[in-house]
C-alpha positions as CSV (number, residue, x, y, z in Angstrom):
1,S,0.1,0.2,-0.2
2,G,3.3,2.6,0.7
3,P,4.2,2.4,-3.4
4,L,0.5,2.4,-4.6
5,L,-1.2,4.1,-2.2
6,N,1.2,6.5,-1.0
7,E,-0.2,4.7,2.4
8,W,2.4,4.0,4.7
9,P,2.7,1.7,7.1
10,D,4.5,3.3,10.6
11,R,6.5,1.3,13.2
12,T,4.0,0.6,15.6
13,R,2.1,-0.9,12.3
14,I,4.9,-3.3,11.5
15,A,5.2,-4.4,14.5
16,L,1.3,-5.2,15.2
17,L,1.7,-6.8,11.8
18,V,4.0,-9.9,13.4
19,V,2.5,-10.1,16.2
20,T,-0.7,-10.8,14.4
21,L,1.1,-13.3,12.0
22,S,3.0,-14.7,14.7
23,G,-0.7,-15.2,16.4
24,V,-2.3,-17.5,13.6
25,W,1.7,-19.1,13.4
26,L,0.8,-20.3,16.3
27,S,-3.6,-20.8,16.2
28,V,-2.8,-23.2,12.8
29,L,0.4,-24.9,14.8
30,G,-1.8,-25.2,18.1
31,A,-5.0,-26.6,16.8
32,D,-5.9,-30.0,18.4
33,A,-8.1,-32.0,15.8
34,V,-5.7,-31.3,13.0
35,T,-2.0,-32.2,11.7
36,A,-0.5,-29.1,10.2
37,T,2.5,-30.9,7.5
38,F,4.4,-28.5,5.7
39,G,5.7,-29.2,2.3
40,S,6.5,-26.9,-1.3
41,S,2.4,-27.2,-2.5
42,G,1.6,-25.2,0.7
43,L,4.4,-22.7,0.1
44,G,3.5,-22.2,-3.0
45,W,-0.5,-22.3,-2.7
46,G,-0.1,-20.2,0.3
47,L,2.5,-17.6,-1.0
48,M,-0.3,-17.6,-3.6
49,A,-3.0,-17.4,-1.5
50,G,-0.9,-14.0,0.8
51,V,-0.2,-12.3,-2.9
52,A,-3.2,-13.3,-4.2
53,Y,-4.8,-11.5,-0.9
54,G,-2.7,-8.5,-1.3
55,A,-3.9,-7.8,-4.4
56,Y,-7.3,-8.1,-3.7
57,T,-7.1,-5.6,-0.8
58,L,-5.5,-3.2,-2.7
59,F,-7.7,-3.5,-5.6
60,G,-10.9,-2.6,-2.7
61,R,-9.1,0.0,-1.3
62,Y,-8.5,2.1,-5.2
63,A,-11.6,0.9,-6.0
64,A,-14.1,1.4,-3.7
65,P,-13.6,4.8,-3.0
66,M,-14.5,5.8,-6.8
67,Y,-16.7,3.1,-7.3
68,G,-18.2,2.2,-4.8
69,S,-18.7,-1.5,-3.1
70,I,-20.8,-3.4,-5.3
71,P,-18.4,-3.0,-8.6
72,T,-15.7,-3.8,-6.8
73,V,-16.7,-6.5,-5.6
74,V,-18.6,-8.3,-9.2
75,Y,-15.1,-6.5,-11.1
76,S,-13.2,-8.6,-7.9
77,T,-15.2,-12.0,-7.9
78,L,-15.2,-12.1,-11.4
79,G,-11.2,-11.9,-11.8
80,C,-10.5,-14.8,-9.2
81,V,-12.9,-16.3,-10.6
82,L,-11.4,-16.1,-14.2
83,F,-7.7,-17.2,-12.4
84,L,-9.2,-19.5,-10.4
85,A,-10.7,-21.5,-13.6
86,V,-7.1,-21.0,-15.3
87,A,-4.9,-22.3,-11.9
88,V,-6.6,-24.8,-10.7
89,P,-7.5,-27.4,-13.5
90,T,-3.5,-27.4,-14.1
91,T,-2.6,-27.6,-10.8
92,S,-5.1,-30.3,-9.0
93,G,-7.2,-32.7,-10.1
94,P,-10.6,-32.0,-11.5
95,I,-13.1,-29.8,-10.7
96,V,-16.0,-32.2,-8.6
97,W,-18.8,-30.1,-8.7
98,P,-22.6,-30.0,-6.7
99,A,-24.1,-33.6,-7.2
100,S,-28.3,-32.2,-6.3
101,T,-30.0,-29.3,-6.3
102,V,-30.0,-29.2,-2.9
103,A,-26.5,-28.7,-2.7
104,W,-26.1,-25.9,-5.7
105,L,-28.9,-24.7,-3.4
106,V,-26.9,-24.9,-0.4
107,L,-23.4,-23.0,-1.9
108,L,-25.8,-20.5,-3.3
109,A,-26.6,-19.5,-0.4
110,F,-23.2,-19.8,1.3
111,S,-21.5,-17.7,-1.8
112,V,-24.6,-14.9,-1.6
113,L,-25.1,-15.0,2.5
114,T,-20.9,-15.8,3.5
115,I,-19.4,-14.6,1.1
116,A,-21.1,-12.4,-0.9
117,V,-22.2,-10.3,1.9
118,A,-18.8,-10.4,3.9
119,H,-16.7,-8.5,0.6
120,F,-19.2,-5.8,0.1
121,L,-18.6,-4.5,3.8
122,F,-15.1,-5.3,3.5
123,F,-14.2,-2.8,0.4
124,D,-16.8,-0.5,1.9
125,A,-14.5,-0.5,4.5
126,L,-11.8,-0.3,2.4
127,A,-13.2,2.8,1.0
128,R,-12.5,4.5,4.2
129,I,-9.6,2.9,6.0
130,D,-5.9,2.3,4.9
131,A,-5.4,-0.6,3.3
132,S,-2.5,-2.2,5.9
133,R,-5.2,-1.2,9.1
134,A,-7.8,-3.4,7.3
135,S,-5.5,-6.0,6.2
136,I,-4.6,-6.5,9.9
137,A,-7.8,-6.5,11.2
138,T,-9.2,-9.5,8.5
139,A,-7.2,-11.5,10.8
140,I,-10.0,-12.4,13.6
141,E,-10.7,-14.4,11.0
142,P,-9.2,-17.3,12.9
143,V,-10.3,-15.9,16.0
144,V,-14.1,-16.7,14.6
145,A,-12.6,-19.7,13.4
146,A,-11.5,-20.8,16.6
147,S,-14.2,-20.0,18.5
148,L,-17.0,-22.0,15.9
149,A,-14.8,-24.5,15.6
150,T,-14.3,-25.6,18.9
151,A,-17.6,-24.8,19.9
152,L,-19.5,-26.7,17.0
153,L,-17.4,-28.9,16.2
154,G,-15.9,-29.8,19.1
155,Q,-12.2,-29.3,17.5
156,G,-10.1,-27.1,20.4
157,L,-7.2,-25.6,20.2
158,S,-3.9,-26.6,22.5
159,A,-2.8,-23.6,24.9
160,L,-0.2,-22.4,22.0
161,G,-3.0,-22.7,19.7
162,W,-4.8,-19.8,22.5
163,A,-1.2,-18.4,22.7
164,G,-2.2,-17.7,18.8
165,I,-5.3,-16.0,19.2
166,A,-4.2,-14.1,21.9
167,L,-1.5,-12.7,19.5
168,V,-3.7,-12.0,16.6
169,V,-6.4,-10.2,19.9
170,L,-3.8,-8.3,21.0
171,G,-2.6,-7.4,17.4
172,V,-5.9,-6.2,15.9
173,A,-7.4,-4.3,19.4
174,G,-3.8,-2.1,19.2
175,V,-5.0,-2.0,15.7
176,G,-7.5,0.1,16.3
177,A,-6.2,1.3,19.9
178,T,-3.5,3.2,17.6
179,A,-5.5,4.7,14.8
180,R,-4.0,7.9,12.9
181,D,-6.6,10.7,12.5
182,G,-5.3,10.7,8.9
183,D,-6.1,6.5,8.6
184,T,-9.7,7.3,7.4
185,T,-10.8,9.2,4.6
186,T,-14.3,9.9,4.1
187,V,-14.7,9.7,0.1
188,V,-17.3,7.4,-0.9
189,A,-18.2,6.8,-4.7
190,D,-22.1,8.1,-5.4
């Protein structure tokens, strides 16, 4: 966000990013019911996901103030679908489509209620706050995932995992507590 949007993170923001990412790492390592294995395939997909998420966030920060949240969601989703249409068939097995009408309806409901609404809210926020602040704040997702996995699926975390969750919460809270006056923008598309 620094060179592209002139939104340079300060030392505090970088330190909070390190705390947050360390927390995410520890929460993955501390999952009780999941065995984490690391290899070149996982590293490659992880790097691709990181680059894609960064590009997605920068695109949203650039486009949402000018065009609004809905067009930004539509264009970013189309771009992601085109990228995945090329990447997935060339790197993994065949695509498995839903087998029944009910499965398609569940997929549609899931995509609208959890993905489209979340992306709309994310891009709406990006219209007003800088990209580094928004991307650190979204790291709260593992906290929600771990809490839901514990409550709904009985998949808890070890002490290491809960320490990671605490670091994520600390990093995200720190971003909110250290917000600078220049972090917000009131420019929103008509």
